[in-house]
FIKOLZA-1660 file (N, C-alpha, C; in steps of 0.1 Angstrom, whole numbers, plus 5000, padded with zeros to 4 digits):
% residues 221
   i   px   py   pz ch aa at
   1 6832 8286 5928  A  M  N
   1 6839 8280 5918  A  M CA
   1 6853 8279 5920  A  M  C
   2 6861 8292 5924  A  A  N
   2 6874 8289 5928  A  A CA
   2 6878 8280 5938  A  A  C
   3 6869 8278 5949  A  L  N
   3 6871 8271 5959  A  L CA
   3 6868 8256 5957  A  L  C
   4 6861 8254 5947  A  S  N
   4 6858 8240 5942  A  S CA
   4 6872 8236 5935  A  S  C
   5 6876 8245 5928  A  F  N
   5 6889 8242 5918  A  F CA
   5 6901 8239 5929  A  F  C
   6 6901 8249 5940  A  L  N
   6 6912 8246 5950  A  L CA
   6 6910 8233 5955  A  L  C
   7 6898 8226 5958  A  H  N
   7 6897 8214 5964  A  H CA
   7 6902 8203 5956  A  H  C
   8 6898 8204 5941  A  I  N
   8 6904 8195 5933  A  I CA
   8 6920 8195 5933  A  I  C
   9 6926 8206 5933  A  V  N
   9 6941 8207 5933  A  V CA
   9 6947 8200 5946  A  V  C
  10 6939 8204 5959  A  G  N
  10 6944 8199 5971  A  G CA
  10 6944 8183 5972  A  G  C
  11 6932 8178 5968  A  N  N
  11 6932 8164 5966  A  N CA
  11 6938 8156 5956  A  N  C
  12 6941 8164 5945  A  L  N
  12 6951 8157 5937  A  L CA
  12 6965 8157 5940  A  L  C
  13 6969 8168 5948  A  S  N
  13 6982 8167 5955  A  S CA
  13 6984 8156 5963  A  S  C
  14 6975 8154 5973  A  F  N
  14 6976 8140 5981  A  F CA
  14 6973 8128 5973  A  F  C
  15 6965 8128 5964  A  G  N
  15 6964 8116 5955  A  G CA
  15 6977 8111 5948  A  G  C
  16 6984 8121 5943  A  L  N
  16 6998 8119 5936  A  L CA
  16 7007 8113 5946  A  L  C
  17 7006 8119 5960  A  T  N
  17 7015 8115 5969  A  T CA
  17 7014 8100 5972  A  T  C
  18 7001 8097 5974  A  A  N
  18 6998 8083 5974  A  A CA
  18 7000 8073 5963  A  A  C
  19 6999 8079 5951  A  L  N
  19 7002 8070 5940  A  L CA
  19 7018 8069 5941  A  L  C
  20 7026 8078 5943  A  S  N
  20 7041 8078 5942  A  S CA
  20 7045 8066 5952  A  S  C
  21 7038 8063 5963  A  F  N
  21 7042 8052 5971  A  F CA
  21 7040 8039 5965  A  F  C
  22 7033 8038 5954  A  L  N
  22 7031 8027 5947  A  L CA
  22 7039 8023 5936  A  L  C
  23 7048 8035 5932  A  M  N
  23 7058 8033 5921  A  M CA
  23 7071 8023 5925  A  M  C
  24 7074 8015 5916  A  R  N
  24 7087 8006 5919  A  R CA
  24 7098 8014 5912  A  R  C
  25 7095 8022 5901  A  D  N
  25 7106 8027 5894  A  D CA
  25 7109 8041 5905  A  D  C
  26 7122 8044 5909  A  I  N
  26 7124 8053 5916  A  I CA
  26 7125 8068 5910  A  I  C
  27 7125 8066 5896  A  L  N
  27 7125 8079 5889  A  L CA
  27 7111 8084 5888  A  L  C
  28 7101 8075 5884  A  L  N
  28 7086 8078 5885  A  L CA
  28 7082 8082 5898  A  L  C
  29 7086 8076 5910  A  L  N
  29 7084 8080 5923  A  L CA
  29 7088 8095 5924  A  L  C
  30 7099 8099 5921  A  R  N
  30 7102 8110 5924  A  R CA
  30 7095 8122 5916  A  R  C
  31 7093 8119 5903  A  I  N
  31 7084 8127 5894  A  I CA
  31 7071 8130 5900  A  I  C
  32 7063 8119 5904  A  F  N
  32 7051 8120 5909  A  F CA
  32 7053 8129 5922  A  F  C
  33 7062 8126 5930  A  A  N
  33 7061 8132 5944  A  A CA
  33 7066 8148 5942  A  A  C
  34 7073 8151 5932  A  T  N
  34 7075 8166 5928  A  T CA
  34 7063 8173 5924  A  T  C
  35 7054 8166 5914  A  I  N
  35 7042 8173 5910  A  I CA
  35 7032 8176 5921  A  I  C
  36 7032 8165 5930  A  S  N
  36 7024 8165 5943  A  S CA
  36 7029 8176 5950  A  S  C
  37 7041 8181 5953  A  C  N
  37 7046 8191 5961  A  C CA
  37 7042 8203 5954  A  C  C
  38 7042 8206 5941  A  L  N
  38 7041 8217 5933  A  L CA
  38 7026 8222 5936  A  L  C
  39 7018 8210 5935  A  L  N
  39 7003 8213 5935  A  L CA
  39 6999 8216 5950  A  L  C
  40 7008 8211 5959  A  G  N
  40 7006 8214 5972  A  G CA
  40 7009 8230 5976  A  G  C
  41 7020 8233 5969  A  V  N
  41 7024 8247 5971  A  V CA
  41 7013 8258 5966  A  V  C
  42 7007 8255 5953  A  A  N
  42 6997 8261 5947  A  A CA
  42 6985 8262 5957  A  A  C
  43 6981 8251 5963  A  Y  N
  43 6968 8250 5971  A  Y CA
  43 6971 8258 5983  A  Y  C
  44 6983 8256 5989  A  N  N
  44 6984 8263 6002  A  N CA
  44 6988 8280 6000  A  N  C
  45 6991 8283 5987  A  Y  N
  45 6992 8297 5987  A  Y CA
  45 6978 8304 5983  A  Y  C
  46 6969 8297 5976  A  F  N
  46 6956 8305 5970  A  F CA
  46 6945 8301 5981  A  F  C
  47 6947 8292 5991  A  I  N
  47 6937 8290 6000  A  I CA
  47 6931 8300 6007  A  I  C
  48 6919 8303 6010  A  P  N
  48 6913 8315 6015  A  P CA
  48 6921 8319 6028  A  P  C
  49 6923 8309 6035  A  V  N
  49 6931 8313 6049  A  V CA
  49 6945 8315 6048  A  V  C
  50 6951 8313 6035  A  G  N
  50 6965 8315 6034  A  G CA
  50 6970 8330 6027  A  G  C
  51 6983 8329 6023  A  P  N
  51 6990 8319 6021  A  P CA
  51 6998 8313 6033  A  P  C
  52 6998 8300 6036  A  L  N
  52 7004 8292 6046  A  L CA
  52 7018 8290 6043  A  L  C
  53 7028 8299 6047  A  W  N
  53 7039 8300 6042  A  W CA
  53 7049 8290 6049  A  W  C
  54 7046 8284 6059  A  L  N
  54 7054 8274 6067  A  L CA
  54 7052 8261 6057  A  L  C
  55 7040 8257 6054  A  V  N
  55 7037 8246 6048  A  V CA
  55 7044 8248 6031  A  V  C
  56 7043 8260 6026  A  I  N
  56 7047 8261 6013  A  I CA
  56 7063 8262 6012  A  I  C
  57 7070 8266 6024  A  F  N
  57 7084 8266 6024  A  F CA
  57 7088 8252 6024  A  F  C
  58 7081 8242 6032  A  W  N
  58 7087 8227 6032  A  W CA
  58 7083 8220 6019  A  W  C
  59 7073 8223 6014  A  L  N
  59 7068 8215 6001  A  L CA
  59 7077 8220 5989  A  L  C
  60 7082 8234 5989  A  S  N
  60 7091 8238 5980  A  S CA
  60 7103 8232 5982  A  S  C
  61 7109 8228 5994  A  L  N
  61 7121 8223 5997  A  L CA
  61 7121 8208 5992  A  L  C
  62 7110 8202 5996  A  F  N
  62 7109 8188 5991  A  F CA
  62 7109 8187 5975  A  F  C
  63 7103 8197 5969  A  A  N
  63 7101 8195 5955  A  A CA
  63 7115 8198 5950  A  A  C
  64 7124 8207 5956  A  S  N
  64 7137 8210 5951  A  S CA
  64 7145 8198 5951  A  S  C
  65 7145 8192 5963  A  I  N
  65 7152 8181 5966  A  I CA
  65 7150 8169 5955  A  I  C
  66 7137 8167 5952  A  N  N
  66 7133 8158 5942  A  N CA
  66 7138 8160 5930  A  N  C
  67 7136 8174 5925  A  L  N
  67 7140 8178 5912  A  L CA
  67 7155 8176 5909  A  L  C
  68 7164 8179 5920  A  V  N
  68 7178 8177 5918  A  V CA
  68 7181 8162 5916  A  V  C
  69 7174 8153 5923  A  R  N
  69 7175 8138 5924  A  R CA
  69 7170 8132 5910  A  R  C
  70 7160 8139 5904  A  I  N
  70 7154 8136 5891  A  I CA
  70 7165 8137 5880  A  I  C
  71 7173 8149 5881  A  V  N
  71 7183 8152 5872  A  V CA
  71 7195 8143 5874  A  V  C
  72 7198 8140 5886  A  M  N
  72 7210 8133 5887  A  M CA
  72 7208 8118 5881  A  M  C
  73 7194 8112 5884  A  L  N
  73 7191 8101 5879  A  L CA
  73 7192 8098 5864  A  L  C
  74 7187 8109 5859  A  I  N
  74 7186 8110 5844  A  I CA
  74 7200 8108 5839  A  I  C
  75 7209 8118 5844  A  F  N
  75 7224 8116 5840  A  F CA
  75 7231 8104 5843  A  F  C
  76 7227 8099 5854  A  E  N
  76 7233 8086 5857  A  E CA
  76 7229 8075 5848  A  E  C
  77 7217 8075 5846  A  N  N
  77 7212 8063 5835  A  N CA
  77 7215 8066 5821  A  N  C
  78 7217 8078 5817  A  R  N
  78 7224 8080 5802  A  R CA
  78 7236 8075 5801  A  R  C
  79 7245 8075 5812  A  G  N
  79 7260 8071 5811  A  G CA
  79 7261 8055 5810  A  G  C
  80 7249 8048 5813  A  I  N
  80 7251 8033 5815  A  I CA
  80 7248 8025 5803  A  I  C
  81 7259 8017 5798  A  K  N
  81 7258 8008 5788  A  K CA
  81 7259 7993 5794  A  K  C
  82 7248 7985 5788  A  F  N
  82 7249 7971 5792  A  F CA
  82 7254 7963 5779  A  F  C
  83 7260 7950 5784  A  S  N
  83 7262 7942 5771  A  S CA
  83 7249 7935 5768  A  S  C
  84 7250 7929 5755  A  E  N
  84 7237 7921 5750  A  E CA
  84 7230 7913 5761  A  E  C
  85 7240 7905 5768  A  E  N
  85 7233 7896 5778  A  E CA
  85 7228 7903 5788  A  E  C
  86 7235 7916 5793  A  E  N
  86 7230 7921 5804  A  E CA
  86 7218 7929 5801  A  E  C
  87 7215 7936 5790  A  Q  N
  87 7204 7943 5784  A  Q CA
  87 7191 7931 5785  A  Q  C
  88 7194 7921 5779  A  E  N
  88 7184 7911 5778  A  E CA
  88 7178 7908 5792  A  E  C
  89 7188 7905 5801  A  L  N
  89 7182 7904 5817  A  L CA
  89 7176 7916 5821  A  L  C
  90 7180 7927 5819  A  Y  N
  90 7174 7941 5824  A  Y CA
  90 7161 7940 5819  A  Y  C
  91 7159 7939 5805  A  D  N
  91 7146 7940 5799  A  D CA
  91 7136 7929 5803  A  D  C
  92 7139 7916 5807  A  T  N
  92 7131 7907 5811  A  T CA
  92 7129 7903 5824  A  T  C
  93 7139 7904 5834  A  V  N
  93 7138 7901 5847  A  V CA
  93 7138 7913 5857  A  V  C
  94 7148 7922 5854  A  F  N
  94 7150 7934 5863  A  F CA
  94 7144 7946 5858  A  F  C
  95 7133 7946 5850  A  K  N
  95 7128 7958 5843  A  K CA
  95 7122 7967 5853  A  K  C
  96 7119 7962 5867  A  N  N
  96 7114 7972 5876  A  N CA
  96 7125 7979 5884  A  N  C
  97 7138 7976 5879  A  F  N
  97 7150 7983 5886  A  F CA
  97 7154 7995 5878  A  F  C
  98 7159 8005 5883  A  A  N
  98 7164 8015 5877  A  A CA
  98 7178 8011 5872  A  A  C
  99 7182 8015 5858  A  P  N
  99 7195 8012 5852  A  P CA
  99 7205 8013 5862  A  P  C
 100 7209 8023 5870  A  I  N
 100 7219 8023 5880  A  I CA
 100 7219 8013 5891  A  I  C
 101 7206 8008 5894  A  E  N
 101 7204 7999 5905  A  E CA
 101 7209 7984 5900  A  E  C
 102 7204 7982 5886  A  F  N
 102 7209 7970 5881  A  F CA
 102 7222 7967 5878  A  F  C
 103 7230 7980 5875  A  L  N
 103 7244 7979 5874  A  L CA
 103 7250 7977 5887  A  L  C
 104 7245 7983 5898  A  K  N
 104 7250 7979 5912  A  K CA
 104 7250 7964 5915  A  K  C
 105 7238 7957 5910  A  L  N
 105 7238 7943 5912  A  L CA
 105 7248 7935 5903  A  L  C
 106 7249 7940 5891  A  L  N
 106 7260 7933 5883  A  L CA
 106 7275 7935 5887  A  L  C
 107 7277 7945 5895  A  R  N
 107 7291 7947 5901  A  R CA
 107 7296 7937 5911  A  R  C
 108 7285 7933 5917  A  V  N
 108 7286 7922 5929  A  V CA
 108 7283 7907 5924  A  V  C
 109 7281 7905 5911  A  A  N
 109 7278 7892 5906  A  A CA
 109 7289 7887 5897  A  A  C
 110 7289 7874 5894  A  E  N
 110 7299 7869 5885  A  E CA
 110 7291 7859 5876  A  E  C
 111 7295 7861 5862  A  W  N
 111 7290 7851 5853  A  W CA
 111 7297 7838 5853  A  W  C
 112 7290 7828 5853  A  R  N
 112 7295 7813 5854  A  R CA
 112 7288 7804 5844  A  R  C
 113 7294 7793 5841  A  M  N
 113 7290 7783 5832  A  M CA
 113 7291 7771 5838  A  M  C
 114 7280 7761 5837  A  S  N
 114 7280 7748 5843  A  S CA
 114 7277 7739 5832  A  S  C
 115 7285 7727 5834  A  G  N
 115 7282 7717 5822  A  G CA
 115 7269 7708 5825  A  G  C
 116 7264 7699 5814  A  E  N
 116 7254 7691 5819  A  E CA
 116 7258 7682 5829  A  E  C
 117 7246 7680 5839  A  G  N
 117 7246 7672 5850  A  G CA
 117 7254 7678 5860  A  G  C
 118 7258 7689 5860  A  E  N
 118 7265 7695 5872  A  E CA
 118 7253 7702 5883  A  E  C
 119 7257 7700 5895  A  Y  N
 119 7249 7706 5905  A  Y CA
 119 7250 7720 5909  A  Y  C
 120 7241 7726 5908  A  L  N
 120 7242 7743 5913  A  L CA
 120 7237 7744 5927  A  L  C
 121 7232 7734 5934  A  A  N
 121 7228 7733 5949  A  A CA
 121 7226 7719 5953  A  A  C
 122 7229 7714 5964  A  F  N
 122 7229 7703 5969  A  F CA
 122 7219 7703 5982  A  F  C
 123 7207 7694 5983  A  E  N
 123 7198 7695 5993  A  E CA
 123 7204 7694 6006  A  E  C
 124 7199 7703 6017  A  N  N
 124 7204 7703 6031  A  N CA
 124 7220 7705 6033  A  N  C
 125 7227 7711 6022  A  Q  N
 125 7239 7713 6021  A  Q CA
 125 7242 7730 6020  A  Q  C
 126 7253 7734 6025  A  A  N
 126 7256 7748 6025  A  A CA
 126 7255 7753 6011  A  A  C
 127 7249 7765 6010  A  L  N
 127 7247 7772 5997  A  L CA
 127 7249 7786 6001  A  L  C
 128 7262 7792 5997  A  D  N
 128 7265 7804 6000  A  D CA
 128 7262 7814 5989  A  D  C
 129 7255 7811 5979  A  S  N
 129 7255 7820 5966  A  S CA
 129 7239 7819 5962  A  S  C
 130 7235 7830 5957  A  L  N
 130 7222 7831 5949  A  L CA
 130 7225 7831 5934  A  L  C
 131 7219 7820 5927  A  K  N
 131 7220 7821 5913  A  K CA
 131 7209 7824 5904  A  K  C
 132 7211 7830 5893  A  L  N
 132 7201 7833 5882  A  L CA
 132 7203 7826 5869  A  L  C
 133 7195 7818 5865  A  I  N
 133 7198 7811 5853  A  I CA
 133 7195 7821 5841  A  I  C
 134 7205 7822 5832  A  Y  N
 134 7205 7832 5821  A  Y CA
 134 7200 7822 5808  A  Y  C
 135 7208 7812 5808  A  N  N
 135 7205 7805 5795  A  N CA
 135 7209 7790 5799  A  N  C
 136 7198 7782 5799  A  G  N
 136 7200 7769 5804  A  G CA
 136 7187 7761 5809  A  G  C
 137 7189 7750 5813  A  D  N
 137 7177 7743 5819  A  D CA
 137 7183 7735 5832  A  D  C
 138 7175 7732 5843  A  A  N
 138 7179 7724 5854  A  A CA
 138 7166 7718 5860  A  A  C
 139 7169 7706 5868  A  V  N
 139 7159 7700 5876  A  V CA
 139 7160 7702 5888  A  V  C
 140 7149 7704 5898  A  V  N
 140 7149 7705 5911  A  V CA
 140 7146 7691 5917  A  V  C
 141 7156 7687 5926  A  E  N
 141 7152 7674 5930  A  E CA
 141 7151 7673 5948  A  E  C
 142 7142 7668 5952  A  K  N
 142 7139 7668 5967  A  K CA
 142 7137 7653 5971  A  K  C
 143 7146 7648 5981  A  N  N
 143 7146 7633 5985  A  N CA
 143 7148 7624 5974  A  N  C
 144 7158 7630 5965  A  G  N
 144 7159 7621 5952  A  G CA
 144 7150 7621 5943  A  G  C
 145 7138 7629 5943  A  R  N
 145 7128 7629 5934  A  R CA
 145 7127 7642 5927  A  R  C
 146 7125 7640 5913  A  E  N
 146 7124 7655 5906  A  E CA
 146 7109 7661 5910  A  E  C
 147 7110 7674 5914  A  I  N
 147 7098 7680 5917  A  I CA
 147 7094 7692 5906  A  I  C
 148 7103 7698 5900  A  A  N
 148 7102 7709 5891  A  A CA
 148 7115 7709 5883  A  A  C
 149 7113 7719 5872  A  R  N
 149 7123 7722 5863  A  R CA
 149 7125 7738 5861  A  R  C
 150 7138 7741 5860  A  L  N
 150 7141 7756 5860  A  L CA
 150 7145 7758 5846  A  L  C
 151 7141 7770 5841  A  H  N
 151 7145 7774 5828  A  H CA
 151 7152 7791 5830  A  H  C
 152 7152 7797 5819  A  D  N
 152 7158 7809 5819  A  D CA
 152 7150 7818 5826  A  D  C
 153 7157 7827 5835  A  G  N
 153 7152 7836 5842  A  G CA
 153 7148 7832 5855  A  G  C
 154 7151 7819 5861  A  R  N
 154 7147 7814 5873  A  R CA
 154 7158 7814 5883  A  R  C
 155 7156 7817 5895  A  F  N
 155 7165 7820 5906  A  F CA
 155 7169 7804 5913  A  F  C
 156 7179 7802 5917  A  V  N
 156 7183 7790 5924  A  V CA
 156 7187 7796 5940  A  V  C
 157 7183 7791 5948  A  G  N
 157 7187 7795 5962  A  G CA
 157 7181 7806 5969  A  G  C
 158 7168 7811 5962  A  E  N
 158 7161 7821 5966  A  E CA
 158 7154 7820 5980  A  E  C
 159 7150 7807 5982  A  L  N
 159 7142 7803 5994  A  L CA
 159 7152 7802 6006  A  L  C
 160 7163 7798 6006  A  S  N
 160 7174 7798 6016  A  S CA
 160 7177 7812 6020  A  S  C
 161 7180 7821 6008  A  Y  N
 161 7183 7835 6011  A  Y CA
 161 7173 7842 6018  A  Y  C
 162 7158 7840 6014  A  L  N
 162 7149 7847 6021  A  L CA
 162 7147 7843 6036  A  L  C
 163 7149 7828 6037  A  Q  N
 163 7148 7824 6050  A  Q CA
 163 7161 7828 6062  A  Q  C
 164 7171 7832 6053  A  G  N
 164 7183 7835 6062  A  G CA
 164 7189 7823 6065  A  G  C
 165 7188 7810 6059  A  T  N
 165 7194 7797 6063  A  T CA
 165 7206 7795 6053  A  T  C
 166 7216 7787 6059  A  D  N
 166 7227 7784 6052  A  D CA
 166 7226 7773 6041  A  D  C
 167 7216 7764 6044  A  N  N
 167 7215 7751 6035  A  N CA
 167 7204 7752 6024  A  N  C
 168 7206 7746 6014  A  A  N
 168 7197 7747 6002  A  A CA
 168 7186 7738 6006  A  A  C
 169 7174 7744 6002  A  T  N
 169 7161 7735 6005  A  T CA
 169 7159 7723 5995  A  T  C
 170 7166 7722 5984  A  A  N
 170 7165 7713 5974  A  A CA
 170 7178 7712 5966  A  A  C
 171 7181 7699 5961  A  S  N
 171 7191 7700 5948  A  S CA
 171 7187 7705 5935  A  S  C
 172 7195 7710 5929  A  V  N
 172 7192 7716 5914  A  V CA
 172 7205 7712 5906  A  V  C
 173 7200 7704 5896  A  R  N
 173 7209 7698 5886  A  R CA
 173 7208 7701 5873  A  R  C
 174 7217 7706 5864  A  T  N
 174 7216 7711 5852  A  T CA
 174 7214 7700 5843  A  T  C
 175 7205 7701 5832  A  V  N
 175 7204 7690 5823  A  V CA
 175 7209 7694 5808  A  V  C
 176 7214 7707 5809  A  R  N
 176 7223 7711 5795  A  R CA
 176 7234 7721 5800  A  R  C
 177 7241 7725 5791  A  N  N
 177 7250 7736 5795  A  N CA
 177 7243 7747 5800  A  N  C
 178 7246 7752 5812  A  T  N
 178 7238 7763 5814  A  T CA
 178 7247 7777 5820  A  T  C
 179 7246 7787 5817  A  R  N
 179 7250 7800 5820  A  R CA
 179 7241 7807 5830  A  R  C
 180 7249 7812 5839  A  Y  N
 180 7241 7820 5850  A  Y CA
 180 7249 7831 5858  A  Y  C
 181 7242 7840 5864  A  L  N
 181 7248 7848 5872  A  L CA
 181 7249 7842 5887  A  L  C
 182 7258 7846 5894  A  S  N
 182 7260 7842 5909  A  S CA
 182 7263 7854 5918  A  S  C
 183 7255 7854 5930  A  W  N
 183 7259 7863 5939  A  W CA
 183 7262 7858 5952  A  W  C
 184 7272 7863 5959  A  Q  N
 184 7275 7859 5971  A  Q CA
 184 7266 7864 5980  A  Q  C
 185 7258 7855 5989  A  K  N
 185 7246 7860 5997  A  K CA
 185 7249 7871 6006  A  K  C
 186 7260 7871 6011  A  E  N
 186 7265 7882 6022  A  E CA
 186 7267 7895 6016  A  E  C
 187 7273 7894 6003  A  E  N
 187 7275 7906 5995  A  E CA
 187 7263 7913 5991  A  E  C
 188 7256 7904 5987  A  L  N
 188 7241 7907 5982  A  L CA
 188 7234 7915 5992  A  L  C
 189 7233 7908 6004  A  R  N
 189 7226 7913 6017  A  R CA
 189 7231 7928 6021  A  R  C
 190 7245 7929 6020  A  K  N
 190 7250 7942 6024  A  K CA
 190 7247 7954 6014  A  K  C
 191 7245 7950 6000  A  L  N
 191 7242 7958 5989  A  L CA
 191 7227 7962 5992  A  L  C
 192 7220 7954 5992  A  L  N
 192 7203 7956 5995  A  L CA
 192 7201 7964 6008  A  L  C
 193 7208 7961 6018  A  K  N
 193 7207 7970 6029  A  K CA
 193 7209 7984 6029  A  K  C
 194 7220 7987 6019  A  R  N
 194 7224 8000 6016  A  R CA
 194 7213 8008 6007  A  R  C
 195 7206 7999 6002  A  N  N
 195 7197 8004 5991  A  N CA
 195 7184 7999 5992  A  N  C
 196 7175 8005 6000  A  P  N
 196 7162 7999 6005  A  P CA
 196 7152 7998 5993  A  P  C
 197 7153 8008 5982  A  T  N
 197 7144 8003 5971  A  T CA
 197 7148 7992 5964  A  T  C
 198 7162 7990 5961  A  M  N
 198 7165 7978 5955  A  M CA
 198 7161 7965 5964  A  M  C
 199 7161 7966 5978  A  N  N
 199 7158 7954 5985  A  N CA
 199 7142 7951 5985  A  N  C
 200 7135 7963 5984  A  V  N
 200 7119 7959 5982  A  V CA
 200 7118 7954 5967  A  V  C
 201 7125 7958 5957  A  A  N
 201 7123 7954 5943  A  A CA
 201 7127 7938 5942  A  A  C
 202 7139 7936 5949  A  M  N
 202 7143 7923 5949  A  M CA
 202 7135 7912 5955  A  M  C
 203 7131 7916 5967  A  N  N
 203 7120 7906 5974  A  N CA
 203 7108 7905 5964  A  N  C
 204 7105 7914 5960  A  T  N
 204 7092 7912 5948  A  T CA
 204 7094 7902 5938  A  T  C
 205 7107 7904 5934  A  L  N
 205 7112 7895 5922  A  L CA
 205 7113 7881 5927  A  L  C
 206 7117 7878 5939  A  F  N
 206 7118 7867 5946  A  F CA
 206 7104 7860 5948  A  F  C
 207 7095 7870 5952  A  Q  N
 207 7080 7863 5955  A  Q CA
 207 7075 7857 5941  A  Q  C
 208 7077 7867 5931  A  H  N
 208 7071 7863 5918  A  H CA
 208 7076 7851 5912  A  H  C
 209 7092 7849 5914  A  D  N
 209 7098 7836 5910  A  D CA
 209 7092 7826 5916  A  D  C
 210 7089 7826 5930  A  I  N
 210 7085 7815 5938  A  I CA
 210 7070 7811 5933  A  I  C
 211 7062 7822 5932  A  I  N
 211 7049 7818 5927  A  I CA
 211 7048 7812 5912  A  I  C
 212 7057 7815 5905  A  E  N
 212 7059 7811 5891  A  E CA
 212 7062 7797 5891  A  E  C
 213 7073 7794 5900  A  K  N
 213 7077 7780 5900  A  K CA
 213 7065 7770 5907  A  K  C
 214 7059 7775 5916  A  L  N
 214 7046 7767 5922  A  L CA
 214 7036 7766 5912  A  L  C
 215 7034 7775 5904  A  S  N
 215 7023 7774 5894  A  S CA
 215 7025 7764 5884  A  S  C
 216 7039 7764 5879  A  H  N
 216 7042 7755 5869  A  H CA
 216 7049 7742 5873  A  H  C
 217 7050 7741 5886  A  A  N
 217 7056 7727 5890  A  A CA
 217 7050 7713 5884  A  A  C
 218 7037 7713 5886  A  G  N
 218 7029 7702 5879  A  G CA
 218 7032 7700 5864  A  G  C
 219 7033 7712 5857  A  D  N
 219 7034 7711 5843  A  D CA
 219 7049 7705 5839  A  D  C
 220 7058 7709 5848  A  D  N
 220 7072 7709 5844  A  D CA
 220 7076 7694 5846  A  D  C
 221 7072 7688 5858  A  V  N
 221 7076 7674 5861  A  V CA
 221 7070 7664 5852  A  V  C
% end
């Protein structure tokens, strides 16, 4: 009976480790990893051939590191205050980012406003920034033909960013006053390179944005 229970504990430890790899939220990832390590410590202490002190030592060390990082993340997140606009963006677009990660994105971004009929991108011309529409509407044009419409929460320039090219793949023209966030591509790349979890989350966001655009392209035009 005791051995059967130990098997459950051991499998649960590995299962939580696997589950932690699926977590987009870094805080949840560390919580699951810590619980996994603690269960691993218990398993390797009570196993009939144990205690396996080498394994217990390293699992305890990993758990301690994660606990320290969990406390640091909680305190970092508690001290963060967003404006009303920033909070809305965080809740609707960047909800898979930790608050401190979203704050880092905001620090390298600029709020901008474009009037009706202004272009945010020109097809086959240099585009050195990535934009996110906060409040407004725009049309996407290719070869002079409207192919899609963009609304709140949609990116402009994500394809050229992902492809690593300098030129925009299509023109984007506002159809009313539009407020948006803008990132210089090189600054954003440097930030995401320093923060791998943010890079993964951002690429996931881009992929979701592209899928949404493609799925609604026929309805919008």
